[in-house]
N, C-alpha and C positions, 0 to 999 in steps of 0.2 A: 615665951612664944615658941610655938612648935617650929621646929626647923623644917624647912622645905628641902627635901633632898634635891640636890643639883643633878641635872642630867649629865650623864657621863660624857665627858669631852673626849672625842676620839681624835687622837693625835695623828698626824700625817704618817708617823712611823708605824703606828698600829694598823693603819688601813692597808698596808701593803703597797707595792709599787703602783703608781698611777699609769693609766693607759697612755701610750704615746699619742701625740697629735695625729690627726688624719693624714697629714703629709708623710708621716713616717710609717703608715700601715703597710703591712706586707701584702704584695699583689696577689690576688687569688690565683690559684693554679689554673692555667688555660685548659679549657675543655677540648677534647678531641673533635676535629672537624668531621662532621658526618660524611661518609662517602655516598656514592649514588645509591638511591633507594632501589631495592629490587622491585620489579614490576609486580603490581598488585594482581593477584589472581582474579580472573574474570568471574564476575558474579554469576551464580546460576540463573539461567533464563535471560541473560543479557548478551545479545549477539556481539561478537567481535567485529572488526572491520571486514567489510565484504571484499572478496577477491574474485576477479573474473574467473569464470569456470574454464577449464582447459578445453581447447578445441576438440570437438568430437571426431574421433578417428573413424572414417567411413570404411566399412568392410567392402570387399568387391561386390557383395550383393547389394549393399546400400548404393554404391556408385552406379550399379547397373539400373537401379530403380529410379535414379534421378533423370529427369527429362533432358534431352540434348537441346541444341539450338532449335528454336521453334521454327517449323517449316511454315511457309505461307499457307494460309487457310485455303481449303479447296474452293471456297466461294469468293476468294479475294478478287477484287475488281481488276481487270487488265487495263493497261493504258488506253485511254480513250482514242478511238479511231478518228482520223481527220474528217472534217466535213468535206463533202464532194460536191463540186459545182460543174455543170456541163454547159459549155458554150457551143451551140451548133455552128458548124462551119464546114466548108468543103475542104478537100485535101489541099487545094491551091490556096485557100484563104485561112487555113488553120494557123499559119505562122503569124499573119497579120492580127488574127484574133488573140493570139497569145501575147503579142506586143501590146495590144490595147489593154488586155487584162493586167499586164505588168504596170502599165502607166497608171491605171486606176488604183492598183495596190499602193504604189508609191504616193499618189495624191491623197490616199486615205490615211497615210501615216506609217505605212510599213517601211522598215529600214531596207535599203537595197540588199544588205547581206542576209536578209531573211528569205530571199526568193531564189529558187532554182528552176531553170527552164530546160525541159528535155524535148528533143525533137525525134520523131520516129523515122523521118525521111531525110531530106536535104538538111545539112547543118545550118544553124543560124549564122548569118554573116559575121557576127562578132566572134564566134567560136572558130570559124574558118580562118579569120584574120589572126587571132591570137595563137592558134596552133602553127601558123607559119613561122613563128619565132621559137618553136620547140615545145615539147610537152612539159619540160621542167618549168619553164616560165608560165605556161598555161595553167598547170595545176597549182603553182605557187599562188596564183590569184584566187583560186578556189580555197586554198587553205587559209589565206588571209581573211576571207569572209567579209570583205569591205564593200562588195558590189554584187549586183545580180550576176549569177553565173549561168552560162549557157553550155549545154553539152548535148550529145546525141545518144541514142539508145545503145549503141555498140560499146560505149565506155562509161555509161552513166552509173554502173555499179560501183565505180570508184568514188562517186560523189557522196558526201556526208549528208546527214539529215538536216533539213531546214524547215522553218515554220510553214512556208508555202511552197508547193511544187506545182508548176504549170507544165502540162504536157500538150505539145502541138502534134496532133496525129496528121502529119503532112505527107504521108506516103509510107513507103517501106513495106516489107512483107508482113503478113498477118502475125507471124511468130514474133517479129521485132516489136510490133505494136503491143502485143499481149505482154511481152517481157517488160516493155517500158512502162505500161500501166501498172503492172504488179510491183515493179521497183519503185515507181513514183508513190504508190500507196504506202509502201514501207518507209519511204524517206520523209514524207510529209507528216509533221507533228500537229498541225492545226488545220490546214486547208489544202485540198487537192482540186485544181482546176484543169479540166480536160477540154481541149478545143478540137473539134472535128465533127465528122459525120456521126450523129447519134446511132444510126442503124449499124454502122461499122463498129462503133465502140461497143455497143451492146452485144454484137455477135462475137467480138473478140473476148469480152469478159464473160459471156454466157449469161449475163444478167443485166437488168437495167441499172444504170449508174444513178 
C-alpha cells in the first residue's frame, strides 16, 4: 500500500512563544490630548458677526445744520378766549346781579373755588369783612381756592386765574372799570360774566361785549 505522508506535526516548541492572554497585554501608549483648536478662518463671502457701527462724529458744520428745539408754529392756535356774557344792570343793582349769577353757577354744578368776583366800586360785604382780619388771612383764603373769592379792582391783579370771573360794574372811575374788565378777561379761563350798564361797559371797552 502506498504510504500516505503524514502532515507535519508542529510542536509547541517549534511554534515559538505563544501570545500572552488579553489580561496581560501591554496598555497602548496614551494619545496626546488635543489643545484648543485655532479659530477657523472665515470663509470667503461669509460675513462674520455684525458689530454696531461707531457713533458718527459730528463736525461743527454738521451740528450747525441740525435743527434746534422746534419753535411753535406761526399758525399755532392760542389758548381759547373765555366766553363773555353780559347781564344788564344799573350801577346800584350790579352787585345783586353778580350775586344772582354766582348762585346760578353753583346750582348748575360749578365748584365754589372756580369762581372769582371783582367789583369796580364798593367792596363786596364778604371782602370787607374778611379784610378786617388782615390781608394775610384774606389772601390765604384765596390761595386755598375752596370758596368763591371776592375782591375789588384795586387789588384784583393779585388774584389767580379761575374758570369763571364775574365782574360787577357797581361804580368807580372809568379807568378802574376798564382795568377791571381787562384783568377779568385775562383771569377767566372759561367764562366771563359782566354785570352792569351795557352802554357804560361798551364805552369802557370801546367795543360791544
